[in-house]
VOGU-3710 file (C-alpha; in Angstrom, 3 decimals, decimal comma):
1> mqhtqnatra> -0,347/0,003/-0,266  2,530/2,172/1,120  3,896/1,971/-2,902  1,232/2,628/-4,388  0,785/5,421/-2,601  4,389/7,131/-2,922  3,855/6,417/-6,747  0,871/8,959/-6,849  2,728/11,389/-4,964  5,047/11,303/-7,425
11> tptdspaqad> 2,193/12,210/-9,973  0,500/15,667/-8,644  -0,797/16,416/-12,130  -2,448/13,558/-12,340  -6,633/13,727/-11,284  -7,833/11,411/-8,742  -10,004/9,338/-12,230  -6,820/9,334/-13,946  -4,898/7,772/-10,994  -7,982/5,161/-10,488
21> altpdrllql> -7,542/3,771/-13,825  -3,808/3,509/-14,039  -2,882/-0,457/-13,922  0,029/-2,755/-13,252  -0,224/-4,395/-16,242  2,165/-2,894/-18,705  5,072/-3,120/-16,373  4,326/-6,426/-14,550  4,493/-7,439/-18,119  7,825/-5,946/-19,216
31> gmgfwgsktm> 9,372/-6,904/-16,158  8,105/-10,566/-16,429  9,652/-10,158/-20,184  12,372/-12,754/-19,940  9,566/-15,230/-19,459  8,543/-15,292/-23,475  12,187/-14,384/-24,152  13,333/-17,855/-23,045  10,491/-19,164/-24,306  11,817/-18,763/-27,680
41> lsavelgvft> 15,171/-19,088/-27,421  14,918/-23,122/-26,176  12,320/-23,578/-29,112  14,980/-22,369/-31,118  18,492/-24,389/-29,298  15,890/-27,756/-29,435  15,356/-26,720/-33,259  11,613/-26,844/-32,922  10,964/-24,516/-36,017  13,394/-26,213/-37,860
51> hlagagrtak> 11,586/-29,345/-37,485  8,142/-27,993/-38,115  9,377/-26,551/-41,587  7,069/-27,574/-44,399  4,730/-30,130/-41,995  2,591/-30,014/-39,056  3,406/-32,215/-36,136  1,721/-33,370/-32,984  3,589/-32,699/-29,873  4,367/-36,676/-29,281
61> elealtglhp> 5,996/-36,567/-32,415  8,068/-33,408/-30,881  8,723/-34,762/-28,421  10,391/-37,624/-30,049  12,128/-35,090/-32,484  13,458/-32,327/-29,761  14,039/-34,537/-26,482  10,813/-32,397/-24,244  9,717/-34,215/-22,016  5,622/-35,231/-21,958
71> rssrdfldal> 4,914/-33,471/-18,608  6,427/-30,159/-20,134  5,363/-30,143/-23,722  2,021/-29,066/-24,719  2,559/-25,861/-21,815  5,551/-24,939/-23,854  4,354/-25,476/-27,566  1,199/-23,849/-26,583  2,851/-20,743/-25,125  4,460/-20,868/-28,235
81> valgalerdg> 1,068/-20,483/-30,002  -0,062/-17,615/-27,468  3,209/-15,912/-28,115  2,861/-15,954/-31,889  5,614/-18,116/-33,074  3,642/-21,229/-33,631  0,432/-21,526/-35,171  -2,388/-25,167/-33,939  -4,643/-27,053/-35,106  -6,842/-28,967/-33,192
91> diyrnapdad> -3,531/-31,234/-32,206  -1,560/-30,399/-34,897  1,556/-27,456/-34,834  2,505/-25,549/-37,434  5,190/-22,294/-37,293  4,215/-19,224/-38,329  4,979/-17,959/-41,414  7,810/-15,596/-40,171  9,144/-18,227/-38,486  8,913/-20,481/-40,343
101> lfldkakpsy> 11,297/-18,161/-43,128  13,508/-16,537/-40,879  14,091/-19,731/-37,995  14,479/-23,046/-40,148  18,147/-23,579/-40,386  17,922/-24,984/-43,983  16,290/-22,081/-45,230  19,457/-18,973/-46,245  17,065/-16,938/-45,005  17,424/-18,532/-41,019
111> vggllemmns> 18,292/-15,795/-38,754  18,346/-17,771/-35,798  22,483/-17,590/-35,112  22,029/-14,369/-33,606  19,185/-16,082/-31,325  21,485/-18,786/-30,607  24,570/-16,441/-29,077  21,499/-14,716/-27,445  20,688/-18,310/-25,272  23,943/-19,552/-24,792
121> rlyanwgllt> 26,455/-16,312/-24,097  24,055/-13,157/-23,409  21,132/-14,352/-21,651  22,948/-15,537/-18,883  25,459/-12,391/-18,793  21,950/-9,870/-18,576  21,892/-11,901/-15,239  23,998/-9,548/-14,501  22,802/-6,196/-15,537  22,691/-5,068/-11,917
131> ealrtgepqn> 26,972/-5,761/-11,104  27,421/-4,038/-14,847  25,213/-0,718/-13,678  26,753/-0,370/-10,393  30,296/-1,178/-11,256  30,629/-0,166/-15,001  32,587/-3,398/-15,864  31,635/-6,357/-18,010  29,918/-9,585/-16,609  31,498/-11,815/-19,316
141> eakhgaspfd> 34,913/-12,957/-19,262  36,519/-9,637/-19,786  35,248/-9,752/-15,907  38,376/-12,081/-15,081  40,903/-10,163/-17,364  40,348/-12,202/-21,129  39,244/-11,189/-23,844  34,881/-11,668/-25,150  36,581/-12,265/-28,763  39,606/-14,775/-27,503
151> elyrdeaslr> 36,396/-16,652/-26,070  34,217/-15,971/-29,571  37,549/-17,283/-31,629  38,738/-20,150/-29,580  38,254/-22,622/-32,463  36,778/-22,873/-35,829  32,806/-23,891/-34,832  32,771/-21,227/-32,370  33,580/-18,641/-34,689  31,508/-19,782/-37,469
161> nflhamtgvs> 28,556/-19,821/-35,075  29,510/-16,568/-33,949  30,272/-15,021/-37,840  27,029/-16,843/-38,352  25,024/-14,646/-35,811  26,250/-11,513/-36,900  24,947/-12,313/-40,519  21,917/-12,982/-38,595  21,988/-8,952/-37,283  22,883/-7,324/-40,033
171> lgaakaiaqk> 21,226/-9,351/-43,173  18,010/-6,645/-43,165  20,081/-4,240/-43,062  22,709/-4,772/-45,683  19,414/-5,379/-47,862  18,310/-1,532/-46,605  21,765/-0,206/-48,246  22,045/-1,799/-51,305  18,627/-0,512/-52,012  18,907/3,165/-50,298
181> fpwqnyrtfi> 22,587/4,218/-50,982  23,261/5,513/-54,205  25,595/2,859/-55,398  24,869/3,718/-58,990  27,597/6,409/-58,336  30,492/4,397/-57,207  32,612/1,149/-58,720  34,249/-0,100/-55,564  33,590/-0,959/-52,060  34,572/-3,134/-48,867
191> digaaqgacp> 32,954/-4,034/-45,440  35,503/-2,974/-42,659  34,965/-5,674/-39,888  33,128/-8,160/-42,475  32,748/-11,179/-40,349  30,951/-13,886/-42,758  30,449/-11,022/-45,356  26,463/-10,544/-45,482  26,598/-6,707/-46,150  29,192/-7,318/-49,143
201> aqialahphl> 27,232/-10,112/-50,237  23,828/-8,460/-50,655  25,496/-5,276/-52,025  26,767/-7,377/-55,023  23,991/-8,984/-55,113  21,925/-6,173/-55,822  24,541/-4,194/-58,126  26,342/-6,225/-60,684  28,661/-3,844/-61,709  30,363/-3,149/-58,026
211> rgggfdlpvv> 33,504/-4,882/-57,387  34,510/-5,185/-53,514  35,166/-7,482/-50,639  35,599/-7,628/-46,961  38,459/-6,639/-44,291  38,580/-9,050/-41,480  41,090/-10,686/-39,054  43,049/-13,453/-41,022  41,230/-16,404/-39,289  37,897/-15,062/-40,888
221> apifedyvas> 39,048/-15,598/-44,234  37,707/-19,301/-45,118  34,512/-18,468/-43,406  33,943/-15,414/-45,928  34,993/-17,212/-49,057  32,766/-19,878/-48,007  29,337/-17,639/-48,142  30,494/-15,824/-50,957  31,085/-18,772/-52,879  27,734/-19,692/-51,991
231> hglqdrlrfy> 26,195/-16,828/-53,159  28,390/-17,027/-56,780  30,103/-13,717/-55,861  33,739/-15,143/-55,943  34,573/-13,719/-58,873  33,807/-9,590/-57,879  34,583/-10,060/-53,898  37,510/-10,549/-52,487  39,225/-10,975/-48,478  41,322/-8,338/-47,384
241> pgdffkdpcp> 43,073/-10,052/-44,606  44,229/-7,439/-41,422  43,273/-6,295/-38,157  41,784/-2,934/-37,590  43,215/-1,392/-35,145  46,845/-2,335/-36,642  46,972/-2,237/-40,110  45,736/0,730/-42,600  42,114/0,188/-44,434  42,059/-0,954/-47,817
251> tadvlvmghi> 40,853/1,687/-50,771  37,883/2,054/-52,013  35,231/4,317/-53,086  32,905/3,166/-50,012  33,998/1,712/-46,533  31,512/0,127/-45,002  31,713/-0,462/-41,074  28,502/-2,026/-39,633  27,923/-3,020/-36,143  31,676/-2,589/-35,176
261> lhdwdleqkk> 32,266/1,143/-33,855  29,822/0,294/-30,754  32,125/-2,410/-29,601  34,453/0,037/-28,523  35,623/2,991/-26,115  35,445/6,886/-27,616  38,906/7,084/-28,409  38,773/3,769/-30,178  35,732/4,715/-32,344  37,663/8,238/-33,379
271> allakcyeal> 40,572/6,198/-34,225  38,470/3,578/-36,532  36,849/6,780/-38,219  39,893/8,502/-38,682  41,539/5,519/-40,216  38,362/4,752/-42,797  38,968/8,595/-43,762  42,928/7,888/-44,987  41,705/4,886/-46,419  39,088/6,585/-49,129
281> ppggclivyd> 39,691/9,204/-52,068  38,853/12,264/-52,255  34,895/12,502/-52,728  34,907/8,713/-51,205  32,024/7,566/-48,738  32,203/6,128/-45,712  29,214/4,164/-43,957  28,784/3,413/-40,709  25,501/1,455/-39,171  24,487/0,734/-36,282
291> aiidderkkn> 21,365/0,603/-33,557  21,973/4,211/-33,856  20,022/6,031/-30,876  17,537/9,141/-31,576  18,978/12,339/-31,048  16,858/13,050/-27,996  17,353/9,024/-26,608  13,298/8,486/-26,179  12,754/6,382/-28,922  15,119/3,695/-30,172
301> afgllmslnm> 14,347/1,202/-27,205  16,693/-1,196/-29,085  19,575/0,679/-29,776  19,469/2,029/-25,530  19,459/-1,774/-24,427  21,967/-2,439/-27,034  24,133/-0,133/-25,031  23,820/-2,035/-22,050  24,497/-4,905/-23,524  27,701/-3,137/-24,612
311> lietpggfdy> 27,967/-2,337/-21,254  27,788/-6,318/-20,606  30,370/-7,116/-23,221  33,054/-4,688/-23,781  35,412/-2,885/-21,221  34,099/0,551/-23,218  32,154/-0,034/-25,565  28,564/1,953/-26,516  26,023/2,555/-28,366  25,098/6,201/-29,646
321> tgaecrewmk> 23,442/9,188/-31,299  23,551/9,958/-35,020  24,349/13,628/-34,240  27,315/12,009/-31,867  28,681/10,271/-35,153  27,957/12,951/-37,730  30,303/15,285/-34,967  33,053/12,728/-34,740  32,893/12,301/-38,524  33,794/15,731/-39,148
331> dagfretrve> 36,741/15,627/-36,239  37,968/12,968/-38,733  37,739/15,575/-41,770  34,795/14,667/-43,189  32,897/17,346/-45,047  29,360/16,092/-45,603  27,523/13,810/-42,671  23,780/12,547/-43,296  21,842/10,117/-41,272  19,170/7,859/-42,976
341> pllgpdsmvi> 16,954/5,212/-41,685  17,969/1,345/-42,616  15,820/-1,174/-40,984  13,838/-1,877/-37,819  16,318/0,187/-35,164  19,109/0,550/-37,493  20,578/3,676/-39,165  23,180/4,185/-41,441  25,419/7,172/-40,564  27,131/8,407/-44,143
351> gik> 30,214/10,349/-44,233  31,916/12,384/-47,685  35,617/12,796/-47,806
//
């Protein structure tokens, strides 16, 4: 009761009728959101959507395929129906259309790699958010002096899983960049921190006149090359090995840096932008894309939550507003900058040398 009274006093401009109309439902749903999240992540981990691709199945059939216990299966599967991830007709379960397209591992449109990483790494680390908020320190391997990237890059299987997850993060934005940027005015491009190669592949598929590639650590080369070859682009896209903190960036008309800048502290962010500026010819462009936070820091909840994820996952990383990135670009020497929305929470900041 005391808590409710304090909450009422905190909004003195509300009329008694307005206060009486308030309910805690929205706040409770927000606080309990991890219930639905973990249900979804476990479904991806168990391969539910892959097993349901192309055909409906009963709960008993899914128990046999996924290892679900009879006690849990009905509530688990019906919860996924209520959450909109599955559909049920009688006792037959099927994927919802979007789940069938994006969460079936056999389809090239699969983006579940990101959710797999959420489940295996980030879900547990986010349980330590309060400590991160109080200490300002990451809550993963870096907490004990190790680099999270060393863990992710420890072997080829781990690296492939991580880079596949990065494809899930970047694919929608990459397709939007391929459509929204004036590529007809340029001939060459290179993705800085290219990972598996989702962004250069989408750009090259949409614009046959372009040639380019991806710049990343040497260990990424075979994974990039396999992905590019799977799209038939090996004659137009090549891999450039290097470390973007130690080596100069390769030169092209356009450089792209996606979901990279937010990993690093302010000094490192500015250093990367300066390196890109040096590598571009006069008139060349840099495209930076991330979940760019709106300048008033009130609307892009995903971008702000991603910045908290950087708090948990990195020693100094943080997400940023378009205005901040434009200012850093101008400090690096770019003569013209602009921000353009892409897809969902992502936007691109464009700098022209």
